[in-house]
N, CA, C and O atoms as CSV, one atom per row, in Angstrom:
chain,resi,resn,atom,element,x,y,z
A,1,MET,N,N,37.326,60.303,161.510
A,1,MET,CA,C,39.314,60.729,160.824
A,1,MET,C,C,39.114,61.968,162.110
A,1,MET,O,O,38.570,63.066,162.223
A,2,ALA,N,N,39.903,61.042,162.942
A,2,ALA,CA,C,41.310,62.786,164.198
A,2,ALA,C,C,41.473,63.546,164.132
A,2,ALA,O,O,42.394,63.936,163.415
A,3,THR,N,N,40.931,64.123,164.626
A,3,THR,CA,C,42.843,65.354,164.823
A,3,THR,C,C,44.082,64.984,165.902
A,3,THR,O,O,44.069,64.484,167.027
A,4,LYS,N,N,45.350,65.554,164.866
A,4,LYS,CA,C,46.045,65.037,165.060
A,4,LYS,C,C,47.019,66.429,166.208
A,4,LYS,O,O,46.953,67.615,165.887
A,5,ILE,N,N,47.469,66.171,166.909
A,5,ILE,CA,C,48.884,67.674,167.138
A,5,ILE,C,C,50.224,67.623,166.388
A,5,ILE,O,O,50.909,66.607,166.500
A,6,THR,N,N,50.442,68.153,165.998
A,6,THR,CA,C,52.022,68.474,165.157
A,6,THR,C,C,53.324,69.002,166.281
A,6,THR,O,O,53.320,69.180,167.499
A,7,ASP,N,N,54.238,69.125,165.384
A,7,ASP,CA,C,55.117,68.867,166.107
A,7,ASP,C,C,55.135,70.873,167.038
A,7,ASP,O,O,55.626,71.270,168.095
A,8,GLU,N,N,54.372,71.549,165.977
A,8,GLU,CA,C,54.369,73.550,166.680
A,8,GLU,C,C,53.888,73.252,167.776
A,8,GLU,O,O,53.788,74.164,168.598
A,9,CYS,N,N,53.401,71.786,168.175
A,9,CYS,CA,C,52.522,72.567,169.603
A,9,CYS,C,C,53.946,72.761,171.443
A,9,CYS,O,O,54.834,72.288,172.153
A,10,ILE,N,N,53.335,73.469,171.235
A,10,ILE,CA,C,54.638,74.619,172.521
A,10,ILE,C,C,54.228,74.172,173.902
A,10,ILE,O,O,54.699,74.602,174.956
A,11,SER,N,N,53.361,73.321,173.774
A,11,SER,CA,C,52.519,72.344,175.520
A,11,SER,C,C,52.354,74.053,176.460
A,11,SER,O,O,52.957,74.715,177.305
A,12,CYS,N,N,51.427,74.095,175.819
A,12,CYS,CA,C,50.348,75.668,177.113
A,12,CYS,C,C,49.474,74.656,177.139
A,12,CYS,O,O,50.355,73.799,177.210
A,13,GLY,N,N,48.533,74.057,177.143
A,13,GLY,CA,C,47.766,73.013,177.494
A,13,GLY,C,C,46.511,74.007,177.263
A,13,GLY,O,O,45.533,73.852,177.995
A,14,ALA,N,N,46.500,74.687,176.601
A,14,ALA,CA,C,44.652,75.101,175.631
A,14,ALA,C,C,44.154,73.968,175.772
A,14,ALA,O,O,43.399,73.577,176.662
A,15,CYS,N,N,44.667,73.285,174.683
A,15,CYS,CA,C,44.067,72.141,173.363
A,15,CYS,C,C,43.171,71.575,174.494
A,15,CYS,O,O,41.954,71.758,174.508
A,16,GLU,N,N,44.094,70.618,175.794
A,16,GLU,CA,C,43.405,70.313,176.325
A,16,GLU,C,C,42.270,69.970,177.442
A,16,GLU,O,O,41.541,69.110,177.938
A,17,ALA,N,N,42.694,71.301,177.441
A,17,ALA,CA,C,41.169,71.848,178.827
A,17,ALA,C,C,40.122,71.864,178.150
A,17,ALA,O,O,39.112,71.197,178.376
A,18,GLU,N,N,40.374,72.976,176.875
A,18,GLU,CA,C,38.798,72.342,175.155
A,18,GLU,C,C,38.671,72.191,174.972
A,18,GLU,O,O,38.115,72.757,174.030
A,19,CYS,N,N,38.630,69.887,175.170
A,19,CYS,CA,C,39.010,69.182,174.326
A,19,CYS,C,C,37.231,68.143,175.572
A,19,CYS,O,O,37.426,67.273,176.421
A,20,PRO,N,N,36.099,68.599,175.245
A,20,PRO,CA,C,34.599,67.438,175.077
A,20,PRO,C,C,34.705,66.458,176.024
A,20,PRO,O,O,34.337,66.394,177.197
A,21,GLU,N,N,35.766,65.063,174.666
A,21,GLU,CA,C,35.944,64.121,175.110
A,21,GLU,C,C,37.148,63.555,176.120
A,21,GLU,O,O,37.289,62.460,176.664
A,22,GLY,N,N,37.924,64.727,176.136
A,22,GLY,CA,C,38.771,64.130,176.937
A,22,GLY,C,C,39.878,63.187,176.504
A,22,GLY,O,O,40.407,62.171,176.956
A,23,ALA,N,N,39.977,63.813,175.637
A,23,ALA,CA,C,40.809,63.171,174.139
A,23,ALA,C,C,41.918,63.294,174.549
A,23,ALA,O,O,42.661,62.342,174.786
A,24,ILE,N,N,42.298,64.852,174.745
A,24,ILE,CA,C,44.646,65.276,174.623
A,24,ILE,C,C,44.838,64.774,175.988
A,24,ILE,O,O,44.167,64.363,176.934
A,25,SER,N,N,46.170,65.014,175.632
A,25,SER,CA,C,46.612,64.308,177.522
A,25,SER,C,C,48.232,64.745,176.617
A,25,SER,O,O,48.736,64.526,175.515
A,26,GLN,N,N,48.619,65.562,178.047
A,26,GLN,CA,C,50.393,65.477,177.967
A,26,GLN,C,C,51.203,64.364,177.482
A,26,GLN,O,O,51.277,63.318,178.127
A,27,GLY,N,N,51.716,64.511,176.550
A,27,GLY,CA,C,52.603,63.208,175.767
A,27,GLY,C,C,54.057,63.679,176.397
A,27,GLY,O,O,54.138,64.377,177.408
A,28,PRO,N,N,54.886,63.324,175.851
A,28,PRO,CA,C,56.716,63.246,176.784
A,28,PRO,C,C,57.324,64.718,176.822
A,28,PRO,O,O,57.785,65.489,177.664
A,29,ASP,N,N,56.977,64.679,174.918
A,29,ASP,CA,C,57.342,66.439,174.502
A,29,ASP,C,C,56.186,66.956,173.734
A,29,ASP,O,O,56.658,67.881,173.072
A,30,ILE,N,N,54.825,66.845,173.448
A,30,ILE,CA,C,54.102,67.784,173.589
A,30,ILE,C,C,52.682,67.319,173.117
A,30,ILE,O,O,52.730,66.444,172.251
A,31,TYR,N,N,51.753,67.613,173.401
A,31,TYR,CA,C,50.398,67.397,173.869
A,31,TYR,C,C,49.876,65.299,173.013
A,31,TYR,O,O,50.337,64.337,173.627
A,32,VAL,N,N,49.133,65.072,171.934
A,32,VAL,CA,C,49.055,64.025,172.024
A,32,VAL,C,C,47.088,63.624,172.352
A,32,VAL,O,O,46.373,63.794,173.340
A,33,ILE,N,N,46.829,63.048,170.961
A,33,ILE,CA,C,45.510,63.538,171.211
A,33,ILE,C,C,45.293,61.431,170.860
A,33,ILE,O,O,45.866,60.637,170.114
A,34,ASP,N,N,44.312,61.333,171.753
A,34,ASP,CA,C,43.552,59.909,171.878
A,34,ASP,C,C,42.711,59.661,170.592
A,34,ASP,O,O,41.537,59.934,170.845
A,35,ALA,N,N,42.892,59.189,169.135
A,35,ALA,CA,C,42.308,58.824,168.110
A,35,ALA,C,C,40.782,58.357,168.636
A,35,ALA,O,O,39.912,58.856,167.922
A,36,ALA,N,N,40.481,57.877,169.254
A,36,ALA,CA,C,39.458,56.991,169.648
A,36,ALA,C,C,38.622,57.536,170.643
A,36,ALA,O,O,37.892,56.967,171.454
A,37,LYS,N,N,38.926,59.154,170.382
A,37,LYS,CA,C,38.438,59.309,171.951
A,37,LYS,C,C,38.131,60.698,170.681
A,37,LYS,O,O,37.193,61.321,171.179
A,38,CYS,N,N,38.349,61.095,169.911
A,38,CYS,CA,C,38.274,62.664,168.817
A,38,CYS,C,C,36.936,61.783,168.967
A,38,CYS,O,O,36.689,60.626,169.309
A,39,THR,N,N,35.858,63.412,168.350
A,39,THR,CA,C,35.538,62.808,167.645
A,39,THR,C,C,35.031,64.354,166.474
A,39,THR,O,O,33.925,64.630,166.009
A,40,ASP,N,N,36.835,65.324,166.276
A,40,ASP,CA,C,37.060,66.104,165.400
A,40,ASP,C,C,35.707,67.120,165.989
A,40,ASP,O,O,34.737,67.051,165.234
A,41,CYS,N,N,35.589,67.661,166.707
A,41,CYS,CA,C,34.562,68.972,166.601
A,41,CYS,C,C,35.755,69.793,166.435
A,41,CYS,O,O,35.471,70.871,165.914
A,42,HIS,N,N,37.536,69.589,166.817
A,42,HIS,CA,C,37.772,70.969,166.754
A,42,HIS,C,C,37.752,71.858,167.435
A,42,HIS,O,O,38.405,72.847,167.099
A,43,ALA,N,N,36.888,71.872,168.848
A,43,ALA,CA,C,37.598,72.185,169.751
A,43,ALA,C,C,38.763,72.814,170.410
A,43,ALA,O,O,38.839,73.661,171.300
A,44,CYS,N,N,39.895,71.985,169.538
A,44,CYS,CA,C,41.297,72.142,170.100
A,44,CYS,C,C,41.752,72.807,169.730
A,44,CYS,O,O,42.392,73.589,170.433
A,45,SER,N,N,41.675,72.966,167.600
A,45,SER,CA,C,42.031,73.496,166.989
A,45,SER,C,C,41.726,74.732,167.190
A,45,SER,O,O,42.633,75.529,166.947
A,46,ASP,N,N,40.289,75.348,167.724
A,46,ASP,CA,C,39.812,76.618,167.836
A,46,ASP,C,C,40.934,77.850,168.351
A,46,ASP,O,O,41.368,78.998,168.253
A,47,VAL,N,N,40.975,76.361,169.048
A,47,VAL,CA,C,42.471,77.522,170.558
A,47,VAL,C,C,43.769,77.434,170.613
A,47,VAL,O,O,44.425,78.166,171.354
A,48,CYS,N,N,44.547,76.122,169.485
A,48,CYS,CA,C,45.531,76.023,169.746
A,48,CYS,C,C,45.802,77.313,168.148
A,48,CYS,O,O,45.442,77.471,166.982
A,49,PRO,N,N,46.936,78.119,169.538
A,49,PRO,CA,C,47.980,79.505,169.183
A,49,PRO,C,C,48.823,79.068,168.612
A,49,PRO,O,O,49.591,80.030,168.637
A,50,THR,N,N,49.519,78.030,167.870
A,50,THR,CA,C,50.683,78.085,166.832
A,50,THR,C,C,49.612,76.798,166.108
A,50,THR,O,O,50.316,75.802,165.943
A,51,GLY,N,N,48.385,76.575,165.714
A,51,GLY,CA,C,47.880,76.149,163.899
A,51,GLY,C,C,48.314,74.031,164.939
A,51,GLY,O,O,48.103,72.992,164.315
A,52,ALA,N,N,48.708,74.026,165.998
A,52,ALA,CA,C,49.791,72.513,165.884
A,52,ALA,C,C,48.219,71.082,165.788
A,52,ALA,O,O,48.255,69.905,165.430
A,53,CYS,N,N,46.951,72.030,166.335
A,53,CYS,CA,C,46.315,70.490,165.819
A,53,CYS,C,C,45.560,71.135,164.311
A,53,CYS,O,O,45.120,72.221,163.935
A,54,VAL,N,N,45.751,69.487,163.639
A,54,VAL,CA,C,45.396,69.920,162.190
A,54,VAL,C,C,44.588,68.583,161.680
A,54,VAL,O,O,44.678,67.815,162.637
A,55,PRO,N,N,43.868,67.950,160.677
A,55,PRO,CA,C,43.499,67.157,160.689
A,55,PRO,C,C,44.391,65.858,160.504
A,55,PRO,O,O,45.470,66.055,159.944
A,56,ALA,N,N,44.136,64.724,160.843
A,56,ALA,CA,C,44.983,63.299,160.501
A,56,ALA,C,C,45.067,63.388,159.587
A,56,ALA,O,O,45.648,62.521,158.933
């Protein structure tokens, strides 16, 4: 199961830099996670200041 990014995202970029799989990229409004690349390691959840990275 992949992690997802909710509307709580403030587009700070902390999650993108932390993702070891390169599954996170800037979307039109907020960052998004490519579920096919996500290994559910929770590295993004650990650094997200708003708690926007949650289990899908």
